[in-house]
C-alpha positions in Angstrom: -7.3 -43.4 49.9 -3.5 -43.8 49.9 -1.7 -47.0 49.1 -0.7 -47.4 52.8 -4.0 -46.6 54.3 -7.1 -48.8 54.4 -10.1 -48.5 56.8 -10.2 -52.3 57.0 -6.6 -52.6 58.0 -7.1 -49.9 60.6 -10.1 -51.8 62.0 -8.1 -55.0 62.0 -5.3 -53.2 63.9 -7.9 -52.1 66.5 -9.2 -55.7 66.9 -5.6 -56.9 67.3 -5.0 -54.4 70.1 -8.2 -55.4 71.9 -7.1 -59.1 71.7 -3.7 -58.3 73.2 -5.4 -56.2 75.9 -7.8 -59.1 76.7 -4.8 -61.4 77.0 -3.1 -59.3 79.6 -6.3 -59.0 81.5 -6.7 -62.8 81.6 -5.4 -63.2 85.2 -7.9 -60.6 86.4 -10.8 -62.3 84.6 -9.7 -65.6 86.3 -9.6 -64.0 89.7 -12.9 -62.2 89.4 -16.0 -64.2 90.3 -18.4 -64.4 87.4 -15.8 -63.5 84.8 -13.8 -66.7 84.8 -15.4 -67.8 81.6 -13.9 -64.9 79.7 -10.4 -66.2 80.5 -11.0 -69.3 78.4 -11.2 -67.0 75.4 -8.9 -64.2 76.4 -5.9 -66.6 77.1 -5.5 -66.7 73.3 -5.5 -63.0 72.9 -1.8 -63.0 72.1 -3.0 -63.9 68.5 -3.2 -60.1 68.2 0.6 -60.0 68.1 0.6 -62.3 65.1 -1.9 -60.1 63.3 0.3 -57.0 64.2 3.3 -58.6 62.6 1.6 -59.5 59.4 0.0 -56.0 59.3 3.4 -54.5 59.9 4.8 -56.3 56.8 1.9 -55.0 54.7 2.2 -51.4 55.8 6.0 -51.2 56.0 6.4 -53.0 52.6 4.1 -50.5 50.9 5.7 -47.5 52.7 9.3 -48.4 52.0 8.4 -49.2 48.4 6.9 -45.7 47.9 10.0 -44.2 49.6 12.3 -46.2 47.3 10.3 -45.3 44.2 10.5 -41.6 45.1 14.3 -41.9 45.5 14.0 -41.0 49.2 16.9 -41.8 51.5 16.8 -45.0 53.5 18.0 -43.1 56.5 15.0 -40.7 56.1 12.7 -43.7 56.0 14.3 -45.2 59.2 14.1 -41.9 60.9 10.4 -41.6 60.4 9.6 -45.1 61.4 11.9 -45.2 64.4 10.6 -41.8 65.6 7.0 -43.2 65.6 8.1 -46.1 67.8 10.4 -44.3 70.3 8.3 -41.2 70.7 5.4 -43.4 71.7 7.4 -45.9 73.7 9.5 -43.6 75.9 6.6 -41.8 77.7 5.0 -45.2 78.3 8.3 -46.5 79.7 8.7 -43.5 82.0 5.2 -43.8 83.3 5.6 -47.6 83.9 8.9 -47.1 85.8 7.5 -44.1 87.8 4.3 -46.0 88.9 6.4 -49.0 89.8 8.8 -46.9 91.9 6.3 -44.6 93.7 3.3 -46.9 94.0 4.8 -50.4 94.4 8.4 -49.6 95.7 10.1 -51.3 92.8 13.8 -50.6 92.3 14.8 -48.3 89.4 16.4 -50.2 86.5 20.1 -49.6 86.2 23.1 -50.6 84.1 22.8 -52.8 81.0 19.1 -53.7 81.5 18.1 -50.0 81.7 20.2 -49.0 78.6 18.9 -51.9 76.5 15.3 -51.4 77.6 15.5 -47.6 76.8 16.7 -48.3 73.2 14.6 -51.5 72.7 17.6 -53.8 72.3 16.0 -56.8 74.3 13.8 -59.1 72.2 12.5 -61.1 75.2 9.7 -60.5 77.7 11.5 -61.4 80.9 14.5 -59.1 80.6 12.7 -56.0 79.5 11.9 -53.3 82.0 8.5 -52.9 80.2 7.9 -56.6 79.3 5.5 -56.0 76.4 8.1 -53.9 74.6 9.7 -57.0 73.1 7.4 -56.8 70.0 8.7 -53.3 69.3 12.2 -54.7 69.2 11.0 -57.1 66.5 9.4 -54.3 64.6 12.7 -52.4 64.5 14.5 -55.5 63.3 11.9 -55.8 60.5 12.4 -52.2 59.5 16.2 -52.7 58.9 15.5 -55.9 56.9 13.0 -54.0 54.7 15.4 -51.2 54.1 18.1 -53.7 52.9 15.7 -55.6 50.7 13.9 -52.5 49.1 16.7 -50.0 48.9 20.0 -51.9 48.5 18.7 -55.0 46.8 15.9 -53.4 44.9 16.5 -55.3 41.6 16.4 -58.7 43.4 13.8 -57.8 46.0 11.3 -60.6 45.1 14.1 -63.2 44.9 15.6 -62.1 48.2 12.3 -62.2 50.1 11.5 -65.6 48.7 14.9 -67.1 49.6 14.7 -65.5 53.1 11.2 -67.0 53.6 12.3 -70.5 52.5 15.6 -70.3 54.5 13.9 -69.2 57.7 11.2 -71.9 57.4 13.9 -74.6 56.8 16.0 -73.3 59.7 13.2 -73.2 62.3 11.6 -76.5 61.2 15.1 -78.1 61.1 15.9 -77.1 64.7 12.4 -78.2 65.9 13.0 -81.6 64.3 16.6 -82.1 65.4 16.5 -80.7 68.9 13.0 -80.0 70.1 14.2 -79.6 73.8 16.5 -76.7 72.9 13.8 -75.0 70.9 11.2 -75.4 73.8 13.7 -74.0 76.3 14.6 -71.0 74.1 18.1 -72.3 73.4 17.8 -72.3 69.6 20.8 -70.5 68.0 20.2 -67.1 66.6 16.6 -67.2 68.0 16.0 -63.5 67.5 17.9 -62.9 64.2 16.3 -66.0 62.6 13.0 -65.8 64.5 10.0 -67.6 63.1 8.1 -64.3 63.6 10.1 -63.0 60.6 7.9 -65.4 58.5 4.8 -63.4 59.5 6.5 -60.1 58.5 7.6 -61.6 55.2 4.1 -62.9 54.6 2.8 -59.3 55.2 5.4 -58.0 52.7 4.1 -60.4 50.0 0.4 -59.6 50.8 1.2 -55.9 50.6 2.1 -56.1 47.0 -0.9 -58.1 46.0 -3.5 -56.1 44.1 -6.7 -57.9 45.3 -9.5 -57.3 42.9 -12.9 -56.1 44.2 -14.6 -59.2 42.8 -12.7 -61.9 44.6 -13.6 -65.5 43.4 -16.0 -67.1 45.9 -13.8 -70.3 45.8 -10.8 -68.2 46.9 -12.8 -66.6 49.7 -14.0 -70.0 50.9 -10.5 -71.4 50.8 -9.1 -68.5 52.8 -11.8 -68.9 55.4 -11.2 -72.7 55.7 -7.4 -72.4 55.9 -7.6 -69.5 58.4 -10.1 -71.4 60.6 -7.9 -74.6 60.5 -4.9 -72.5 61.6 -6.8 -71.1 64.5 -8.2 -74.5 65.5 -4.7 -76.1 65.3 -3.2 -73.3 67.3 -5.6 -73.8 70.1 -5.1 -77.6 70.4 -1.5 -78.2 69.1 1.1 -78.4 71.9 3.6 -75.5 72.3 1.8 -73.3 69.8 2.2 -70.4 72.3 6.0 -71.0 72.9 7.6 -72.4 69.7 7.5 -69.7 67.1 7.5 -71.9 64.0 4.4 -73.8 65.3 2.8 -70.5 66.2 3.4 -69.1 62.7 2.1 -72.3 61.1 -1.1 -72.0 63.1 -2.0 -68.6 64.5 0.2 -67.0 61.8 -1.9 -68.6 59.1 -5.0 -67.3 60.7 -3.5 -63.8 61.0 -2.5 -63.9 57.3 -6.1 -64.9 56.4 -7.5 -62.0 58.4 -5.1 -59.5 56.7 -6.0 -60.9 53.2 -9.7 -60.3 53.9 -8.8 -56.7 55.1 -7.1 -56.2 51.7 -10.2 -57.2 49.7 -11.8 -53.9 48.5 -15.4 -53.2 49.6 -17.9 -53.5 46.7 -19.1 -50.1 45.5 -22.5 -49.0 46.7 -25.3 -49.8 44.3 -26.3 -47.0 42.0 -29.5 -45.2 42.9 -31.9 -44.6 40.1 -34.8 -42.2 40.3 -37.9 -42.2 38.3 -38.8 -38.9 36.9 -42.5 -38.4 36.4 -43.8 -37.8 32.9 -44.0 -34.1 32.1 -41.3 -33.0 34.6 -38.4 -31.1 33.2 -35.1 -33.0 34.0 -33.2 -29.7 34.5 -35.2 -29.0 37.7 -34.7 -32.5 39.2 -32.0 -32.5 42.0 
């Protein structure tokens, strides 16, 4: 198993994808007789995005660290990561636009909106041609941040990440405290560059460098469960947890970090199988 691959992380990624899919199907559940009850759960499926951002921090952090240790070029790293995003995104974008044009008579996107949507330069849902692509824009932003921290500021990486985490938390909490109306309406300055979602990515970077032992203390396991459940509970009942990023990070983001921590805990080795050899049987002929 490589440092960047874990069956548990892959499974968690699949669960996150299903959560996001369920969220986008919520209107259909609500409109279908007999399936309305599913919507009461699927409406919170956007939690999958928070899990994705923490997972991205874990995987990207480990990958970029290996690249830096092997003296690989930062441009080579960016080329590989961006290729994975764009080569998967562009066919989906073409299919979405084609279906909208031929099946639903939608106008073809043009001008600035088309250009920025093609190259994932719009970090919002409403302005994107393919609305769900906003999270990919965040991923690209995370990649560039990781390259700066791991390649160009390698000696001070831990300090840089810690200062960035504290500064982002103070910035977002400060604006929420001083001008809540601006934050709720999306008018917070530098909302994308200093997004609260960056805290989830940074949390993933920190988690990615933790070597979780196979025998995790039961008290630690219990603490992670309690804190994660509290974050989930708070996110469901706290106002604006779906719209204000710092509140979302402090609730659903905590739950996502807890899930990722559990995915990093190694599975215990299978118990050794012992076989009794009957008296008088030569051990050389026992398979």
